[in-house]
N, C-alpha and C positions, 0 to 999 in steps of 0.2 A: 534910264534907270528903271528897274522893275522891282516887283515884290520879291523876286528871287534873292536879292541881296539881303533882305530882311530874314529870309529863311536860312540861307547858307552862311551868312556872317554872324547873325545874332540869334538864330534859332527861333524866330518869331513866326508863328503860323496863324492865319485867319485875319490878318490886318492888311490894309491897302497902303502902299507907298503914295504920298501926295507930292512932296517936294523935299529938297535939301538946301541948306544954306551953309556958307563958310564965312565966319567972322572971327577975327582976332585969334586965329589958330584953333578954333573949335568947329567941329562938324556937327550940324543938327539935322536930323531927319524928321520930317513931319509925317505921321501915320494916322490912319483913321480905321475904325471898325465898321465894316459894311452893315447896313440896316438889317439884312436878313440873318446876321449872326448874333444879334442882340438877344440876351436871355436874362431872366430875373435871377439875381444873385441869391435870393431867398429860396425860391422853389424850383428854379430852372426852367420855367415856362417860356415858350416862344411868344405868347400872347402879351406883348408889351407895347407901350407907346413911349417914344422918346420925349423927355421933359428937360432938355438942355444938357448941361454937363459942366465939368470942371477941368481947366487946363492943368496938365501935369508934365513935368520934365523928369525923365529917367536917365541915369548914367548908364552907358552901354560900353561894350568893349572898345578900346581905342583902335583907330585905324592908323597904322604906323605909330608915330609918337604924338598924334593929335587926339585930344579927348573927344569923345563922341557922346551925343545926347539924343534921346528920342523925345519928341514933342507930341503929346497925345491928349486930345480932349476926351476925358473919361465920361461916357454918356450916363445920364441919370434917366431911369425908366420907371413908368407906372405899370405895374403888373395887374392884368385883369383877372388872373387866377387867384392871387393871394391878397390883392389890394394894397400892396406895399409900394412906396416910392423909394428906390435905392439906386446906387451906382452899380454898374455892371462890374463883374470881376475882371481884373486885368490878368490875362493868361500868362504873360511873360515876366511878371514881378509878384513878389509876395505882398500881402496887405501891409500898408503903412510903410513901405520901403520906397526909396527914391533911386533905386538902381535895379537893373534886370538880374534875373537868376544867373545868366551867363557871366555877367560882371562879378557877381558874388563868388562864383566858383573860381 
């Protein structure tokens, strides 16, 4: 499995595929954001330091008739440019949503 499935099936760019699991008729893909792609969500600066994160699950397009979820640890970063500690923006989902933009469409 490669990151091309993330792009071609779900429209997700800039994230790395880690693993997948199948349990109780549900497919779950674990993804991560590469360190070099982390940016401050306040000012957009690249000068950030990772400070942990929060596990989130996003509903994605089903594969066949199986529900599909994305498991993602949203990084929290300390920005050296603006001094804020914030979570990075999730590019494939709107803020405060638990589903991807492709699933919403």
